[in-house]
N, C-alpha and C positions, 0 to 999 in steps of 0.2 A: 565130323569131316575136317579135316586138316583145310588149312589158312596161310597159305604163302604171304608172309611179311616182306616188301623189296624195299631198298633204300627208294624213299621216295623223290620227285621232280622240283627243286624248290623255285626254282624261277628259270625260263627262257636264256640265260648265259650259264647256266649251273649244270655240269657234266659229271660231277664224283661231289661226295660228301664223306665229315670225318665222325666217327661216334665216338661220342664225347662221354654218355654216361645211359648204362639203362636202367630203366625205374624200377623192374619187374626181373626178377628171378625167374629161374625155369623151374614148374612147377607151379607158380603163381596165377590166380583166378584176376582176370583182366574184364572189364566192362568195356563194351563200345563207346569211344570217342576219350575213354580215360587214357591218359598220358601211357605209352609204353616205352620210351626212348628218350633221350636231346641229340640231335644230329648240328656238326657245325659244317659250314662251306666258307667259303673269303669271305661272303657277305653278312656273314648272320647265324646266332644259335637258334634251333626254331626246335621247343617239346612236341613229339609225334604223338601222337592219340593214335590211338589203335582202331583199327577200321573195323575190326568185328568184337564180338567177346567170347569167353571162353576160356583155354587153359595155355598157357604160353608153354611150350611141350620142346620147343632147341630154338638154342640163341645160334646163330653162327657167324658171329660178329662180334670180337672183341670192344674195347674203350682204345682209341687211337688208330685203329683200322678204319684204310681210308677204302672207298671203294663207289663204284660209276653207278650212278644211277639204272634202276631197275635193278643190280645186284639182289639178291636175294639174302636177309640176313636175319632173320628168323620166323618158327611156325606159331601156329596159332591152332587148341583142336576145340571146334565148337561144340564138341558134343561131351560135357562133361565126365559123364560114365567111362567112355573108353581113352580118356586123356590118359598118358602115359609118358613121364619122361623122356628123350631120348639120349640113351648112355653112349656115352664118345668112349672110342676104342682104347682102351689102356697105351701107356706109350709101351716100347720094347724093352727089354728089361738090359739092361748092359751089366757087364761085367764089372762085380765090384773093386773099384781101386785100390791100389795097394797105399794104405793108411800112412798118411805123412803125420808126423812128428812135429807139431805146433808148440812154440811159446804161447801159454796165454794174455792176450792183452784184454788188459782193464782199458776200457772204456767207460767213463762217466757216465753216471746216472743221469738222464733229462730230468731236468727240472719238470714240477709238475705246475703245468697249465690252468691257470679255471676256465672253465667251461663258464661263456658270456650267458647272464640268463636273458629272453628274450627283454626287449625292450619294448616301449608305445613306440607306435609307426616301424616298428620292423618288418621288410620288404617281403611278400608272399607272392608265387606264382597260381592263377586259379586254372580247371581243366576246364575248355570249352565248356562243360556238361554245368558247371557251376556257374559258369557265367551265363549262359540263357536262362538258368533258374532267377539268379540275382535279378536278369531285364525283368525278366515277368512279373516279380514282385516287385520293380523301383527299387533295388538295393543301391545305393550309388559306392564306389570304391573305398569312400572313406569308411561305410559302415561295415564294407564287405571285409577290411583290412582288420575289423575288428572279432571275427567270427571266430574260435577256438578250431584249430585243424589238428584231426589224430591220424592223418596219411603220412609218408613220407619227410621226414625233415619240417613235418607240423603243415604240410599242406592239406588246403579243406577238401573235404572227398563228398561227395553227392549227400551220403547220407547226414555229415557235417551240415552244409546248409539245411536240409530239412529239418533235421533238427532244429536249427537257431530259426527257423520259421515259424516252429509253433510258440515260440516261447517271446517269439520278437515284439519291441513295442514298436507303435505302429508310427511315432512322432520320428522324423529324421534327425538324422541326428546331427548337431550344431557343426556351424562350421570350425577348423581351427589350424593348427600351426602347419607348415608342408611336412609330407613324410618325409623322414629320412633312415635310413636304413642301419639296422645292426652293425655296432664297429667288428672290425675282425678280429678272428681271435688269437690271439700271439702265437709266434708258431715255438714249436719245441725244439730249444738251442742243445747242440751238439760241440762240446768245447764252446767257442768264440765265437760259431756259426750258426744260422741257418739256412739252410741252402733247399727253396722249393721252386719245382719248375714250373715255369708260365703257363696259368689255360691257355685251353684253345682262341678264347676273345682278346686275353692280353696280347697275345704275339700278333695276332690281326692288326691291334691300335698301335703297337709299337711302331710296324710294318708301313701300315699307314703312315703315320708321325713323321715318321724318318723321312721317308719318301715326298714327303708334303717340302719340309725344310731343303729337302736337296734340289725341288723343283722351281718352287718360286721364291722371289724375293719380295720377301715379308718387309711391310711398314703398318708402321701403327696413328693414329689419331686418337684424339678422345674428346670429348665434348662433356657436359652436363646439361638434364632438362627437368626443369621442372614439372613433374607429375602430378602436382599437388588436382588441380580436375581432372585426373583420371583418378585418382584417388578417394574422392570425396564420391564418384560418381559411383564407383566398385562399393563405397560403404552405404552410399545408399539404395543403392540398385541390388545390391545382391544377396540379400533374402528373396525377395521378387524373381529375380532370375535364377535361384537357385530352385523355389519350390513348383517354377515351369521348365525347365530344363532337367534338375535331379543332380547337377553337379554344380560346381562353385563356378562364380566368376574369377577369373584373373586378369593381370596386366601383361599378360603373354599374346592374347590376342590383339589387341592394343599396339603393342609394339610392333606385331608381324603387320598388319595393317599399315599403317604410318612406315613402315620398311618400304612392302611393295608397291605403294606411290612413290617411292622414292624413286626405285628399282625403273617401272616408269619412266621417269622424268632421266633418267643415267643408265643409259644402256651397254656400257662398257662395263660396269660392276656384274650385270648379269649376263656378262659375258663368259669365254673361256678359251685357252689357247690352244689348237693343234700345230706341234712344228711349229711352223713362222706363219699362220696363219691365226685370226681373230676368229672367233666361233659364235657366232649373235643369237640369241636364244627367244624363241615368239612367246613362251610361257614363263611367269615367273613361278619359278616349282623352291619352295624353300626349303633349306635341311634346318630340322630344329635337334638338338642334341638333347641326348637323353640318358641321365644318367640310370646303369642299371645297379644292381647287385654286387656284383663283382666286372663292371666296366663301362662305358660308353657304346652308345647305339644314336645312327641321324635319318630318323625314319623323315620322309620327303612328302610334303603337301602341296601336292600338284596343283598349277594351275592355280594359283592363288590369287590371282587377277580376274577370274573369273568367282569368287566366293566374295559371298558379304558377310557382313561382322557377326553375326548369329551360324551361316556358312561356315567361320572361322572359327568359333567358340568348339563348335561340334567336332569339328576336324581334328583341331589341336587334342581336344582330349580325348578322340580315339584312337590317335594317333602316339598318344603317351601310355596308355593304358595296356593296347595290344604290343607295346615295347615291351613294357614290363612283363607283360603277360606271357612272354616269349612266344605272342600269335603272328610275328611280323612276317612275310613272302618275303625272299630277295629283292623280286624286283621293285619293292616299298623301300628297299636303299639306294637305291640307284636314281639318276636322272634329276640329282640338285643342280639346280644354278646360282645358286647363294644360301650361307648357312646363319643360323643364329644360334648359339651360345648364352645361356639361362643361368652364368653359374650366380646370381642374385639371390636363387632361392637360397641358398645355404650362407645367405647374409654376407657373402664378400664384395666390397665395394667396386674394386675394378680391378681389371683381367686382361690379358694379350692373348686369347686363343690362337691357334693354329689353323691355317687356311684347309677346307675339304676339300680335297683335290676331287674333280679337274676345276672348281668353282676358284674366280681371282681377287673374293672377297668374302669374309667373315663378319659378322657385329657379335661383339663381346655386350652382353647385360649386365648393370651388377645390381646390388640392393638398392631398391624405394628406401631412404630413411630422412627423416624429419631434422632438418636442423636451420639456423639463421643466417638469414640472405638478405640482402638488398634488393629493396626494391625502387625501384624509380618511377616518382607521380610528378604530375603538372605541379604539382606544390611543395616540391623538393624529394629528396630521399629518405627511406626509413628502413627499417630494418622488422622483419618479421619471419617466421617459423611457415617452412615449405615443405612438399616434399621433394627431396630433390634425386636425381640418378644419375649417374656415370653409365655412357655408352663411348663402347671403345670398337674401332674400326681397323679390322687388319688387314691390306691388300696388295694384292702383285703387283708390284713396281713396273713391271714387263710389260703389262698393258695400261694402269692407272696410277696418272702423276699425282703429286703430293695434291696440286691442286683438284684437282678431278677428286680425290677419296675428302677430303674437306667441307669440300661442298655440297656431297650426296650425302653426308653424316650431319650435317648442318639442316640437311635437307629433312634428314628421318627426326631432329629435334624441332624443326617448328611444324612438322605435323602431328607430332603427341600434342604438343601445344596448345595446338590453334585446334583439334578435334573436335570437330561441331558432334559433343553428346548428347545431343536431344535428336541428334537426326541421323545416327549410326547407320552406316551400309557397306 
């Protein structure tokens, strides 16, 4: 039986999509929920799983084609015995053109660029089937990243994960350094230049960032936070947390919780501007910048004021995991009221991120680093080693003044330094 594959509806406001890449070609077998193609919208790039198992017999849309939601893009034959690829009609022959004598043009031979070898921590993407098997067997993302993939571009298949389970060591992988992607391959130069067209995601990021600079009057303030108590808590409770939850405890939920409390106290920073009107938002919806292999996405943690600390931990992990695995829905990238960019995971100390529209504020989080600081005591000043972190706040001066921005970031600092770690809620 032939099953029609149509352009899926990716969100309430999405009416069309762009074909980014087909992961299968005509004649290939495909399993249920195996990734069939990648589709891009004005919000997100998403990997689309096949709604049925069978043989891909026809592809009706090419890369970079833009089609309306519901448009036919491919056909799959569910009966493998009767599957036969659909042959396209050959183009009409044109009379041969009269040959034109041309002088040979010397083109410099492109230099051979080395193919980068996979490195530890290289980014991978996992299908819903693989993620389901991993969840059922309590395999965390750190462990899943170590599974050798035999699919396209090193993708982990169902067979790979099942084979891994047969030889898996029961003990969990110890916590390590944050995962980072492989370096980009060197471009191939023709002469003195290498010209490469931007991919779909990079074009969206470029347009969004330029529009934000043109819209908001950016101002920045910075402060430093003593994170020693939080660092000590994570060090002492990290193993217990991992055994209970199956993933690592990080600094991010602490920062988000301190930020949410400050946003409740300063509603102007949790607002947006619509023409000459100020729009105040009832809920605190945090946009969390997540680095991708070829870009950046900002999934939204909705209604953070309703989540306790453990709820924030689980939500942060879920959003980051599904963002990197291209499993987000476009609606999950909309509705933020404030954003956080944690470039500290890349060991960067200070940064000034661009405001994520239509927000009026964004918090930049630097790396936590030990250094000597002056400690004031009743007996006098002394010098000690503390775990310090820089925070930056970018805000829209059309709504938030310097005093308001300074008071907000100072409140975030106080929330982090005075957090009741023995009674997190």
